[in-house]
Backbone as ProteinMPNN parsed JSONL, in Angstrom:
{"seq_chain_A": "XXXXXXXXXXXXXXXXXXXXXXXXXXXXXXXXXXXXXXXXXXXXXXXXXXXXXXXXXXXXXXXXXXXXXXXXXXXXXXXXXXXXXXXXXXXXXXXXXXXXXXXXXXXXXXXXXXXXXXXXXXXXXXXXXXXXXXXXXXXXXXXXXXXXXXXXXXXXXXXXXXXXXXXXXXXXXXXXXXXXXXXXXXXXXXXXXXXXXXXXXXXXXXXXXXXXXXXXX", "coords_chain_A": {"N_chain_A": [[133.836, 54.607, 97.457], [132.037, 55.212, 100.394], [128.569, 55.9, 100.421], [125.399, 57.564, 100.909], [121.848, 58.211, 101.492], [119.329, 60.283, 103.014], [116.114, 61.023, 104.136], [114.986, 64.321, 104.768], [112.695, 65.296, 105.894], [111.339, 67.795, 106.539], [109.667, 69.528, 108.914], [108.291, 71.876, 108.869], [107.295, 72.282, 106.337], [104.641, 72.33, 105.275], [103.685, 74.622, 106.481], [105.339, 76.55, 105.354], [104.589, 76.342, 102.662], [102.004, 77.26, 102.921], [102.468, 79.901, 103.69], [103.788, 80.849, 101.411], [101.76, 80.672, 99.495], [100.059, 82.488, 100.615], [101.566, 84.81, 100.376], [101.6, 85.045, 97.611], [98.903, 85.482, 97.17], [98.534, 87.884, 98.58], [100.198, 89.485, 97.062], [98.809, 89.721, 94.66], [96.639, 91.147, 95.608], [97.876, 93.512, 96.425], [98.744, 94.533, 93.948], [96.259, 94.9, 92.675], [95.016, 96.798, 94.36], [96.794, 98.924, 94.141], [96.608, 99.611, 91.411], [93.933, 100.343, 91.36], [94.011, 102.63, 92.973], [95.648, 104.299, 91.381], [94.093, 104.619, 89.061], [91.969, 106.021, 90.115], [93.123, 108.396, 91.115], [94.787, 109.492, 89.156], [93.633, 111.298, 87.125], [93.443, 113.72, 88.601], [96.142, 114.216, 89.214], [97.138, 114.592, 86.651], [95.72, 116.893, 85.888], [96.85, 118.707, 87.682], [99.49, 118.827, 86.722], [99.055, 119.908, 84.164], [98.002, 122.448, 84.783], [100.207, 123.701, 85.818], [101.591, 124.732, 83.729], [99.714, 125.755, 81.868], [97.153, 128.289, 81.776], [94.614, 127.393, 83.021], [91.84, 126.226, 84.869], [91.719, 123.544, 87.276], [89.206, 122.469, 87.68], [88.009, 122.962, 85.255], [89.159, 121.085, 83.662], [88.629, 118.615, 84.904], [85.953, 118.785, 85.482], [83.098, 119.804, 87.408], [80.567, 120.488, 89.917], [79.922, 123.091, 89.397], [81.099, 123.762, 86.878], [80.018, 121.787, 85.355], [80.121, 120.495, 82.494], [83.07, 118.933, 81.635], [86.284, 119.858, 80.177], [87.387, 117.801, 78.869], [88.229, 114.263, 78.857], [90.027, 112.249, 81.108], [91.721, 109.335, 81.826], [92.952, 106.234, 83.283], [93.874, 103.198, 81.837], [94.067, 99.603, 81.906], [95.076, 96.461, 83.365], [97.228, 95.42, 84.673], [100.312, 96.421, 86.27], [102.395, 96.9, 84.42], [101.1, 97.363, 82.037], [99.645, 99.667, 82.134], [98.015, 102.538, 80.856], [97.718, 105.974, 80.002], [94.855, 107.554, 79.022], [93.275, 109.946, 77.016], [91.044, 112.589, 75.986], [89.425, 115.323, 74.263], [87.645, 118.344, 73.456], [88.262, 121.162, 71.216], [88.967, 124.162, 72.844], [87.405, 127.312, 73.693], [88.622, 130.725, 74.131], [87.512, 131.49, 76.527], [88.036, 129.702, 78.539], [90.553, 130.338, 79.288], [91.033, 132.627, 80.872], [89.872, 134.866, 79.518], [89.454, 138.291, 78.626], [87.655, 141.272, 77.747], [84.792, 139.644, 79.355], [82.357, 140.087, 78.328], [80.9, 142.313, 75.871], [81.642, 145.819, 76.292], [79.388, 148.187, 77.796], [77.265, 150.255, 75.804], [78.41, 149.833, 73.375], [81.155, 150.279, 73.184], [84.618, 150.512, 72.106], [86.966, 147.776, 72.313], [89.725, 145.694, 73.417], [90.424, 142.38, 72.949], [91.635, 139.922, 75.079], [93.639, 137.087, 76.191], [95.034, 134.48, 78.272], [96.941, 131.946, 77.663], [99.276, 130.426, 78.267], [100.659, 130.411, 81.488], [101.152, 133.597, 82.886], [101.545, 134.862, 80.478], [99.975, 136.947, 78.75], [98.028, 137.528, 75.853], [96.972, 139.343, 72.9], [93.948, 138.678, 71.305], [91.937, 139.596, 69.726], [90.02, 142.435, 68.416], [87.752, 145.138, 68.831], [86.434, 147.797, 67.169], [84.642, 150.657, 67.551], [84.086, 152.505, 65.566], [83.108, 152.617, 62.139], [85.262, 151.458, 60.279], [87.567, 150.447, 57.652], [88.501, 147.052, 57.896], [87.49, 146.672, 60.359], [84.778, 145.496, 62.537], [82.673, 145.741, 60.782], [83.496, 145.149, 58.313], [84.18, 143.035, 55.414], [85.671, 141.006, 56.43], [86.248, 140.415, 59.718], [87.954, 141.206, 62.859], [88.601, 138.919, 65.617], [85.791, 138.996, 67.494], [83.52, 139.589, 70.244], [80.559, 137.733, 70.371], [77.103, 136.995, 70.966], [76.099, 133.889, 72.489], [73.647, 132.905, 72.815], [72.977, 131.686, 75.122], [70.845, 130.565, 77.694], [70.844, 130.125, 80.409], [72.39, 131.062, 83.564], [74.82, 129.703, 84.219], [75.957, 129.066, 81.847], [78.066, 130.106, 79.066], [77.779, 133.407, 77.995], [78.944, 134.952, 75.952], [81.265, 134.47, 73.295], [84.312, 134.547, 71.326], [84.019, 135.314, 67.869], [84.688, 135.294, 64.344], [83.935, 137.314, 61.644], [83.546, 136.197, 58.371], [82.793, 137.055, 55.877], [80.679, 139.339, 53.974], [78.219, 138.348, 54.483], [76.233, 138.045, 57.267], [75.831, 135.711, 58.641], [77.95, 134.166, 58.082], [80.195, 133.184, 59.93], [82.994, 132.384, 62.072], [83.853, 130.383, 64.75], [86.151, 131.126, 67.331], [88.574, 129.012, 68.285], [90.914, 127.317, 70.472], [93.13, 125.581, 72.243], [93.211, 122.036, 73.045], [92.562, 119.532, 75.587], [94.112, 117.132, 75.049], [96.204, 118.305, 73.481], [97.431, 119.946, 75.367], [98.282, 118.097, 77.304], [100.132, 116.59, 75.865], [102.128, 118.391, 75.43], [105.581, 118.804, 75.653], [106.892, 119.551, 78.089], [104.804, 119.334, 79.963], [104.037, 116.648, 79.605], [106.355, 115.269, 80.449], [106.363, 115.975, 83.139], [104.001, 114.754, 83.97], [104.577, 112.01, 83.551], [106.682, 111.674, 85.395], [105.351, 112.224, 87.79], [103.374, 110.197, 87.837], [104.997, 107.865, 87.883], [106.331, 108.217, 90.319], [104.189, 108.156, 92.145], [103.041, 105.63, 91.655], [105.089, 103.936, 92.529], [105.208, 104.741, 95.225], [102.663, 104.032, 96.202], [102.648, 101.298, 95.737], [104.624, 100.489, 97.548], [103.409, 101.254, 99.983], [101.066, 99.649, 100.04], [102.273, 97.167, 99.943], [103.678, 97.034, 102.365], [101.527, 97.051, 104.13], [100.378, 94.632, 103.414], [102.382, 92.769, 104.099], [102.324, 92.942, 106.843], [100.201, 91.397, 107.432], [100.938, 88.812, 107.043]], "CA_chain_A": [[133.607, 55.577, 98.532], [130.697, 55.01, 100.962], [127.614, 56.954, 100.058], [124.05, 57.235, 101.336], [120.835, 59.263, 101.438], [118.415, 60.287, 104.142], [115.035, 62.01, 104.023], [115.094, 65.389, 105.75], [111.394, 65.393, 106.569], [111.179, 69.144, 107.098], [108.367, 69.564, 109.585], [107.587, 73.129, 108.612], [107.043, 72.418, 104.9], [103.249, 72.724, 105.031], [103.547, 76.011, 106.904], [106.011, 77.355, 104.331], [103.703, 76.357, 101.495], [100.877, 78.115, 103.265], [102.959, 81.276, 103.656], [104.061, 81.197, 100.016], [100.472, 80.901, 98.846], [99.528, 83.727, 101.174], [102.343, 85.885, 99.757], [101.103, 85.168, 96.231], [97.572, 86.075, 97.267], [98.708, 89.269, 98.99], [100.822, 90.183, 95.936], [97.725, 90.043, 93.734], [95.837, 92.188, 96.252], [98.69, 94.73, 96.36], [98.672, 95.03, 92.57], [94.891, 95.343, 92.413], [94.754, 98.029, 95.106], [97.637, 99.981, 93.57], [96.003, 100.01, 90.138], [92.684, 101.041, 91.698], [94.415, 103.969, 93.435], [96.166, 105.068, 90.244], [92.965, 104.954, 88.193], [91.143, 107.001, 90.812], [93.82, 109.653, 91.383], [95.544, 109.977, 87.996], [93.09, 112.519, 86.503], [93.815, 114.876, 89.416], [97.578, 114.467, 89.021], [97.292, 115.137, 85.292], [95.212, 118.267, 85.93], [97.858, 119.506, 88.383], [100.617, 119.028, 85.794], [98.606, 120.806, 83.089], [97.825, 123.811, 85.3], [101.515, 124.3, 86.11], [102.032, 125.403, 82.503], [98.613, 126.459, 81.196], [96.271, 129.096, 82.621], [93.285, 126.793, 83.017], [91.527, 125.705, 86.195], [91.567, 122.082, 87.37], [87.783, 122.149, 87.539], [87.685, 123.001, 83.825], [89.667, 119.841, 83.081], [87.997, 117.459, 85.535], [84.525, 118.974, 85.644], [82.638, 120.0, 88.778], [79.15, 120.85, 89.964], [79.795, 124.433, 88.832], [81.414, 123.782, 85.446], [79.196, 120.759, 84.722], [80.762, 119.766, 81.405], [84.525, 119.102, 81.636], [86.901, 120.164, 78.884], [87.79, 116.542, 78.244], [88.237, 113.085, 79.729], [91.349, 111.691, 81.388], [91.606, 108.119, 82.636], [94.006, 105.234, 83.148], [93.376, 101.878, 81.464], [95.029, 98.513, 82.079], [94.799, 95.616, 84.518], [98.484, 95.101, 85.34], [101.16, 97.607, 86.401], [103.226, 97.135, 83.232], [100.313, 97.697, 80.843], [98.837, 100.869, 82.382], [98.111, 103.598, 79.85], [96.925, 107.179, 80.215], [94.004, 107.785, 77.851], [92.649, 111.266, 77.17], [90.39, 113.179, 74.82], [88.821, 116.614, 74.591], [87.315, 119.236, 72.343], [88.989, 122.425, 71.15], [88.352, 125.093, 73.78], [87.391, 128.739, 73.368], [89.46, 131.49, 75.066], [86.81, 131.674, 77.803], [88.677, 128.806, 79.512], [91.911, 130.814, 79.547], [91.03, 133.971, 81.454], [89.585, 135.875, 78.491], [88.892, 139.588, 79.035], [86.504, 141.221, 78.658], [83.93, 138.469, 79.197], [81.224, 140.52, 77.517], [81.177, 143.63, 75.279], [81.352, 146.96, 77.173], [78.106, 148.858, 77.561], [77.291, 151.366, 74.871], [79.128, 149.472, 72.148], [82.49, 150.871, 73.19], [85.713, 149.714, 71.554], [87.692, 146.976, 73.306], [90.764, 144.769, 72.961], [90.162, 141.059, 73.516], [92.884, 139.279, 75.502], [93.561, 135.798, 76.891], [96.324, 134.014, 78.771], [96.984, 130.495, 77.484], [100.378, 130.009, 79.132], [100.665, 131.228, 82.701], [101.999, 134.775, 82.881], [101.765, 135.381, 79.126], [98.721, 137.411, 78.165], [98.159, 137.905, 74.437], [95.802, 139.934, 72.249], [93.354, 137.702, 70.378], [90.917, 140.235, 68.904], [89.754, 143.857, 68.661], [86.492, 145.703, 68.344], [86.511, 149.254, 67.036], [83.283, 151.159, 67.397], [83.952, 153.225, 64.298], [82.998, 151.787, 60.95], [86.454, 151.675, 59.451], [88.017, 149.227, 56.969], [89.212, 146.096, 58.745], [86.776, 146.548, 61.63], [83.731, 144.474, 62.583], [81.686, 145.94, 59.724], [84.111, 144.832, 57.024], [83.903, 141.678, 54.93], [86.374, 140.071, 57.31], [86.477, 141.141, 60.963], [88.816, 140.612, 63.878], [87.826, 138.104, 66.55], [84.993, 139.884, 68.342], [82.549, 138.877, 71.066], [79.195, 137.619, 69.87], [76.278, 136.223, 71.91], [75.947, 132.446, 72.223], [72.239, 132.549, 72.961], [72.828, 130.915, 76.356], [69.656, 130.989, 78.44], [71.029, 129.946, 81.85], [73.547, 131.815, 84.085], [76.071, 128.941, 84.271], [76.498, 128.933, 80.495], [78.838, 131.265, 78.611], [76.918, 134.267, 77.165], [79.666, 135.492, 74.796], [82.554, 133.908, 72.908], [84.82, 135.234, 70.131], [83.767, 134.825, 66.514], [85.245, 136.135, 63.291], [83.095, 137.387, 60.456], [84.375, 135.783, 57.243], [82.347, 137.717, 54.639], [79.594, 140.304, 54.182], [77.081, 137.59, 55.014], [76.318, 138.091, 58.723], [75.807, 134.34, 59.181], [79.217, 133.515, 57.744], [81.108, 133.466, 61.044], [83.82, 131.257, 62.495], [84.151, 130.417, 66.19], [87.581, 131.128, 67.632], [88.956, 127.946, 69.214], [92.342, 127.362, 70.799], [93.786, 124.315, 72.571], [92.419, 120.948, 73.627], [93.252, 118.817, 76.672], [95.198, 116.307, 74.495], [97.336, 119.144, 73.08], [98.118, 120.409, 76.566], [98.919, 116.948, 77.952], [101.267, 116.127, 75.062], [103.209, 119.369, 75.485], [106.732, 118.059, 76.182], [107.122, 119.885, 79.498], [103.696, 118.768, 80.735], [104.119, 115.187, 79.507], [107.447, 114.817, 81.318], [105.921, 116.142, 84.526], [102.977, 113.727, 84.215], [105.266, 110.706, 83.68], [107.423, 111.671, 86.663], [104.357, 112.164, 88.871], [102.773, 108.861, 87.831], [105.997, 106.898, 88.336], [106.56, 108.44, 91.75], [103.023, 107.728, 92.91], [102.892, 104.177, 91.527], [106.08, 103.347, 93.437], [104.829, 105.059, 96.605], [101.488, 103.254, 96.579], [103.066, 99.893, 95.795], [105.323, 100.319, 98.828], [102.436, 101.348, 101.08], [100.208, 98.459, 100.042], [103.123, 96.015, 100.234], [103.924, 97.029, 103.814], [100.269, 96.645, 104.773], [100.177, 93.198, 103.136], [103.379, 92.004, 104.852], [101.892, 92.916, 108.243], [99.151, 90.378, 107.581], [101.511, 87.473, 106.867]], "C_chain_A": [[132.179, 55.408, 99.066], [129.788, 56.204, 100.676], [126.224, 56.568, 100.524], [123.114, 58.423, 101.233], [119.909, 59.148, 102.632], [117.363, 61.37, 103.933], [115.17, 63.047, 105.129], [113.814, 65.51, 106.574], [111.207, 66.732, 107.29], [109.762, 69.313, 107.646], [107.574, 70.835, 109.261], [107.182, 73.337, 107.161], [105.616, 72.912, 104.61], [103.028, 74.188, 105.398], [104.185, 76.964, 105.893], [105.148, 77.471, 103.083], [102.528, 77.314, 101.711], [101.278, 79.585, 103.178], [103.217, 81.751, 102.226], [102.776, 81.495, 99.25], [99.858, 82.212, 99.319], [100.235, 84.941, 100.58], [101.849, 86.137, 98.334], [99.738, 85.853, 96.21], [97.67, 87.562, 97.61], [99.312, 90.113, 97.86], [99.767, 90.617, 94.923], [96.861, 91.176, 94.281], [96.558, 93.53, 96.186], [98.59, 95.363, 94.972], [97.298, 95.619, 92.272], [94.598, 96.676, 93.096], [95.565, 99.2, 94.566], [97.023, 100.51, 92.28], [94.715, 100.79, 90.38], [92.98, 102.473, 92.153], [94.826, 104.857, 92.267], [95.02, 105.512, 89.331], [92.097, 106.058, 88.803], [91.812, 108.369, 90.875], [94.518, 110.275, 90.173], [94.954, 111.228, 87.338], [93.455, 113.786, 87.269], [95.277, 115.238, 89.269], [97.84, 115.093, 87.665], [96.85, 116.604, 85.265], [96.218, 119.194, 86.613], [99.036, 119.819, 87.471], [100.252, 120.019, 84.692], [98.542, 122.251, 83.583], [99.132, 124.453, 85.767], [101.988, 125.14, 84.93], [100.94, 126.263, 81.885], [97.694, 127.164, 82.2], [94.831, 128.588, 82.516], [93.059, 126.177, 84.393], [91.358, 124.184, 86.167], [90.119, 121.66, 87.143], [87.344, 122.153, 86.081], [88.088, 121.685, 83.154], [88.876, 118.641, 83.585], [86.476, 117.543, 85.572], [84.184, 119.133, 87.121], [81.159, 120.331, 88.736], [78.913, 122.207, 89.303], [80.019, 124.436, 87.328], [80.578, 122.788, 84.654], [79.984, 119.946, 83.693], [82.271, 119.982, 81.418], [85.061, 119.352, 80.232], [87.329, 118.897, 78.147], [87.684, 115.403, 79.232], [89.666, 112.581, 79.879], [91.154, 110.451, 82.249], [92.792, 107.194, 82.38], [93.35, 103.899, 82.829], [94.475, 100.841, 81.648], [94.739, 97.744, 83.354], [96.054, 95.142, 85.233], [99.357, 96.352, 85.332], [101.896, 97.929, 85.107], [102.431, 97.487, 81.985], [99.435, 98.936, 81.041], [99.088, 101.925, 81.308], [97.217, 104.774, 80.236], [96.167, 107.474, 78.928], [93.273, 109.108, 78.045], [92.039, 111.744, 75.858], [89.789, 114.511, 75.222], [88.621, 117.478, 73.363], [88.239, 120.456, 72.343], [88.244, 123.457, 71.993], [88.377, 126.528, 73.258], [88.252, 129.477, 74.401], [88.814, 131.735, 76.427], [87.488, 130.851, 78.91], [90.059, 129.302, 79.935], [91.939, 132.282, 79.983], [90.777, 135.08, 80.46], [88.993, 137.144, 79.115], [88.724, 140.488, 77.806], [85.636, 139.989, 78.398], [82.663, 138.79, 78.4], [81.533, 141.911, 76.96], [80.84, 144.75, 76.261], [80.015, 147.605, 76.814], [78.283, 150.021, 76.588], [78.066, 151.089, 73.594], [80.52, 150.055, 72.042], [83.528, 149.92, 72.599], [86.387, 148.904, 72.675], [88.758, 146.115, 72.62], [90.552, 143.441, 73.687], [91.491, 140.357, 73.826], [92.617, 137.937, 76.18], [94.963, 135.408, 77.334], [96.341, 132.478, 78.715], [98.086, 129.875, 78.35], [100.427, 130.946, 80.323], [101.646, 132.393, 82.592], [102.23, 135.391, 81.519], [100.428, 135.751, 78.484], [98.949, 137.882, 76.733], [96.85, 138.51, 73.923], [95.257, 138.946, 71.23], [92.267, 138.324, 69.493], [90.714, 141.69, 69.279], [88.368, 144.212, 68.138], [86.638, 147.22, 68.321], [85.116, 149.773, 66.718], [83.062, 151.839, 66.054], [83.904, 152.261, 63.12], [84.15, 152.081, 60.004], [86.853, 150.367, 58.787], [88.807, 148.323, 57.921], [88.522, 145.887, 60.073], [85.67, 145.513, 61.542], [82.678, 144.615, 61.497], [82.244, 145.612, 58.338], [83.733, 143.415, 56.595], [84.546, 140.636, 55.844], [86.776, 140.822, 58.582], [87.601, 140.512, 61.786], [87.968, 139.606, 64.657], [87.107, 139.052, 67.501], [83.958, 139.062, 69.102], [81.161, 138.909, 70.454], [78.404, 136.75, 70.831], [76.136, 134.76, 71.493], [74.487, 132.017, 72.279], [71.974, 131.731, 74.21], [71.675, 131.464, 77.184], [69.824, 130.876, 79.953], [72.321, 130.618, 82.303], [74.866, 131.054, 84.045], [76.711, 128.75, 82.899], [77.176, 130.229, 80.051], [77.988, 132.119, 77.66], [77.59, 134.801, 75.904], [80.967, 134.705, 74.556], [83.028, 134.607, 71.625], [84.44, 134.515, 68.829], [84.471, 135.767, 65.544], [84.302, 136.115, 62.1], [83.965, 137.136, 59.23], [83.988, 136.45, 55.921], [81.25, 138.725, 54.979], [78.343, 139.636, 54.749], [77.2, 137.504, 56.535], [76.318, 136.699, 59.362], [77.105, 133.581, 58.905], [80.267, 133.873, 58.8], [81.831, 132.185, 61.477], [84.165, 131.408, 63.979], [85.658, 130.323, 66.411], [87.877, 130.056, 68.685], [90.472, 127.919, 69.376], [92.93, 125.968, 70.987], [92.792, 123.282, 73.083], [93.222, 120.304, 74.761], [94.359, 117.908, 76.116], [96.42, 117.117, 74.072], [98.133, 119.619, 74.281], [98.882, 119.272, 77.249], [100.172, 116.51, 77.198], [102.344, 117.189, 74.867], [104.383, 118.705, 76.2], [106.959, 118.3, 77.676], [106.063, 119.25, 80.395], [103.779, 117.243, 80.752], [105.206, 114.626, 80.416], [107.056, 114.906, 82.785], [104.893, 115.076, 84.896], [103.632, 112.364, 84.419], [105.99, 110.604, 85.02], [106.464, 111.519, 87.847], [103.735, 110.776, 88.971], [103.75, 107.813, 88.349], [106.225, 107.001, 89.84], [105.403, 107.891, 92.587], [102.747, 106.232, 92.802], [103.84, 103.482, 92.508], [105.678, 103.544, 94.899], [103.661, 104.185, 97.061], [101.772, 101.759, 96.601], [103.739, 99.599, 97.136], [104.341, 100.312, 99.995], [101.569, 100.103, 101.179], [101.015, 97.196, 100.368], [103.395, 95.909, 101.735], [102.692, 96.573, 104.57], [100.029, 95.157, 104.59], [101.126, 92.336, 103.965], [103.001, 91.913, 106.328], [100.851, 91.837, 108.502], [99.687, 88.955, 107.472], [101.871, 86.847, 108.217]], "O_chain_A": [[131.22, 55.454, 98.296], [130.216, 57.358, 100.696], [125.885, 55.385, 100.54], [123.551, 59.53, 100.917], [119.722, 58.068, 103.192], [117.694, 62.506, 103.592], [115.434, 62.707, 106.282], [113.845, 65.785, 107.774], [110.95, 66.778, 108.493], [108.786, 69.243, 106.9], [106.348, 70.861, 109.366], [106.772, 74.434, 106.782], [105.422, 73.811, 103.791], [102.289, 74.905, 104.724], [103.651, 78.036, 105.608], [104.994, 78.553, 102.518], [102.125, 78.06, 100.818], [100.527, 80.412, 102.66], [102.913, 82.889, 101.869], [102.71, 82.438, 98.462], [99.23, 82.942, 98.553], [99.61, 85.967, 100.312], [101.697, 87.282, 97.907], [99.457, 86.688, 95.35], [96.985, 88.393, 97.014], [98.99, 91.292, 97.712], [99.815, 91.727, 94.394], [96.407, 92.046, 93.538], [95.939, 94.561, 95.924], [98.38, 96.569, 94.839], [97.186, 96.698, 91.691], [94.009, 97.574, 92.495], [95.085, 100.332, 94.534], [96.932, 101.722, 92.083], [94.436, 101.773, 89.695], [92.285, 103.412, 91.763], [94.411, 106.012, 92.172], [94.989, 106.659, 88.883], [91.565, 106.912, 88.094], [91.148, 109.391, 90.708], [94.807, 111.471, 90.177], [95.707, 112.147, 87.018], [93.745, 114.815, 86.66], [95.628, 116.417, 89.206], [98.655, 116.007, 87.536], [97.529, 117.452, 84.687], [96.416, 120.329, 86.18], [99.526, 120.949, 87.451], [101.061, 120.875, 84.332], [98.976, 123.168, 82.887], [99.149, 125.643, 86.082], [102.696, 126.132, 85.105], [101.207, 127.375, 81.43], [97.491, 126.692, 83.319], [93.953, 129.27, 81.988], [93.994, 125.663, 85.008], [90.916, 123.613, 85.171], [89.84, 120.643, 86.508], [86.416, 121.436, 85.707], [87.444, 121.232, 82.208], [88.498, 117.762, 82.811], [85.788, 116.527, 85.678], [84.912, 118.643, 87.985], [80.565, 120.442, 87.664], [77.854, 122.453, 88.726], [79.242, 125.029, 86.581], [80.437, 122.915, 83.438], [80.453, 118.846, 83.985], [82.721, 121.113, 81.23], [84.386, 119.093, 79.235], [87.598, 118.927, 76.946], [87.119, 115.556, 80.315], [90.416, 112.498, 78.907], [90.494, 110.511, 83.286], [93.529, 107.347, 81.406], [92.378, 103.512, 83.477], [95.662, 101.156, 81.559], [94.216, 98.306, 84.317], [95.961, 94.524, 86.294], [99.173, 97.238, 84.497], [102.012, 99.096, 84.732], [103.016, 97.871, 80.972], [98.576, 99.224, 80.208], [100.227, 102.168, 80.908], [96.105, 104.59, 80.732], [96.771, 107.625, 77.866], [92.716, 109.363, 79.113], [92.466, 111.352, 74.772], [89.658, 114.795, 76.412], [89.334, 117.355, 72.367], [88.909, 120.744, 73.335], [87.029, 123.607, 71.867], [89.255, 126.905, 72.482], [88.577, 128.908, 75.443], [89.49, 132.14, 77.372], [87.508, 131.258, 80.071], [90.666, 128.739, 80.846], [92.766, 133.067, 79.519], [91.404, 136.136, 80.546], [88.148, 137.079, 80.008], [89.57, 140.467, 76.913], [85.737, 139.366, 77.341], [81.993, 137.901, 77.875], [82.358, 142.622, 77.533], [79.853, 144.648, 76.99], [79.579, 147.563, 75.664], [79.323, 150.679, 76.563], [78.345, 152.004, 72.819], [81.015, 150.3, 70.942], [83.35, 148.702, 72.589], [86.374, 149.309, 73.838], [88.697, 145.849, 71.42], [90.507, 143.405, 74.917], [92.352, 140.217, 72.958], [91.52, 137.683, 76.675], [95.955, 135.938, 76.833], [95.82, 131.807, 79.606], [97.844, 128.911, 79.077], [100.253, 132.155, 80.169], [102.815, 132.207, 82.252], [103.012, 136.332, 81.389], [99.832, 134.951, 77.763], [99.939, 138.552, 76.439], [95.77, 138.227, 74.442], [95.999, 138.434, 70.392], [91.734, 137.655, 68.608], [91.174, 142.137, 70.33], [87.89, 143.662, 67.146], [86.932, 147.841, 69.343], [84.496, 149.37, 65.734], [81.978, 151.755, 65.478], [84.573, 151.227, 63.113], [84.018, 152.855, 59.055], [86.523, 149.292, 59.288], [89.676, 148.791, 58.657], [88.919, 145.013, 60.843], [85.618, 144.737, 60.588], [81.87, 143.708, 61.304], [81.563, 145.775, 57.325], [83.053, 142.692, 57.324], [84.029, 139.531, 56.008], [87.563, 141.767, 58.518], [88.121, 139.445, 61.458], [86.774, 139.454, 64.397], [87.743, 139.817, 68.226], [83.567, 137.979, 68.666], [80.654, 139.964, 70.071], [78.972, 135.853, 71.454], [76.063, 134.44, 70.307], [74.13, 130.919, 71.852], [70.9, 131.15, 74.364], [71.543, 132.676, 77.356], [69.045, 131.46, 80.706], [73.259, 130.737, 81.514], [75.921, 131.66, 83.86], [77.862, 128.326, 82.797], [76.901, 131.304, 80.583], [77.526, 131.622, 76.633], [76.922, 135.074, 74.907], [81.665, 134.33, 75.497], [82.215, 135.198, 70.914], [84.529, 133.293, 68.716], [84.806, 136.899, 65.893], [83.918, 135.054, 61.608], [85.001, 137.78, 59.06], [84.756, 136.418, 54.959], [80.936, 138.933, 56.151], [77.522, 140.276, 55.405], [78.173, 136.946, 57.042], [76.759, 136.537, 60.5], [77.324, 132.49, 59.432], [81.109, 134.746, 58.59], [81.345, 131.072, 61.277], [84.7, 132.433, 64.403], [86.347, 129.539, 65.758], [87.475, 130.187, 69.841], [91.213, 128.427, 68.534], [93.196, 125.26, 70.016], [91.682, 123.614, 73.498], [94.43, 120.516, 74.868], [95.46, 117.909, 76.666], [97.552, 116.678, 74.275], [99.361, 119.69, 74.231], [100.003, 119.469, 77.718], [101.16, 116.106, 77.811], [103.357, 116.933, 74.218], [104.193, 118.099, 77.255], [107.191, 117.357, 78.433], [106.377, 118.699, 81.45], [103.611, 116.622, 81.802], [104.994, 113.611, 81.081], [107.379, 114.021, 83.577], [104.912, 114.553, 86.011], [103.285, 111.642, 85.354], [105.921, 109.577, 85.696], [106.74, 110.775, 88.787], [103.586, 110.24, 90.069], [103.38, 106.966, 89.161], [106.301, 105.991, 90.539], [105.618, 107.243, 93.611], [102.266, 105.626, 93.76], [103.446, 102.561, 93.222], [105.794, 102.626, 95.711], [103.67, 103.662, 98.175], [101.191, 101.032, 97.406], [103.455, 98.586, 97.776], [104.43, 99.467, 100.886], [101.362, 99.566, 102.267], [100.499, 96.27, 100.994], [103.348, 94.819, 102.303], [102.786, 95.807, 105.529], [99.534, 94.489, 105.498], [100.727, 91.29, 104.479], [103.317, 90.925, 106.992], [100.644, 91.415, 109.64], [98.974, 87.998, 107.774], [102.366, 85.721, 108.263]]}, "name": "protein", "num_of_chains": 1, "seq": "XXXXXXXXXXXXXXXXXXXXXXXXXXXXXXXXXXXXXXXXXXXXXXXXXXXXXXXXXXXXXXXXXXXXXXXXXXXXXXXXXXXXXXXXXXXXXXXXXXXXXXXXXXXXXXXXXXXXXXXXXXXXXXXXXXXXXXXXXXXXXXXXXXXXXXXXXXXXXXXXXXXXXXXXXXXXXXXXXXXXXXXXXXXXXXXXXXXXXXXXXXXXXXXXXXXXXXXXX"}
């Protein structure tokens, strides 16, 4: 059976190669810009998810000119889309960060009930101060959580936080701490919301950067 071969000599081959290289270059740029966006915006998205469940302000989580010291650190690490990780840390917070009332002892040493709201809409009692010297009160060997001065010298610092007296020794006191940023982030409801938000935004930004890149080809 007769058989033969013939070179095609595709005239546009060099142009195709050029376009393919350009696509590869643009793909790298798309990935880089998407990751840069995610790293920049992720802390804000995380703060939004946390504040849906917990009664804490975004500024407390992220820090601001007013709050100065944030409650923790939230960032995204990784250089490729498939290896991105959310990394977070933070100290145990006092009830001051969760709408504690009162913020300072009433004038005249009056009795008070100390309250805070850790979960939105759920205020709880966290301590009591009874002016009378009765067993179980602030003058006993072991007190409730009561407000004590922090010694703060500047207005932006917290002047009072809850402490508990542990014995007759007035210096034997324990600071009342509650939740940390890592504990709030790893709450199942919050964690699911964070994952959904991150996935949605990664996809959205990939699409946006991809469309912009294709317009340049």
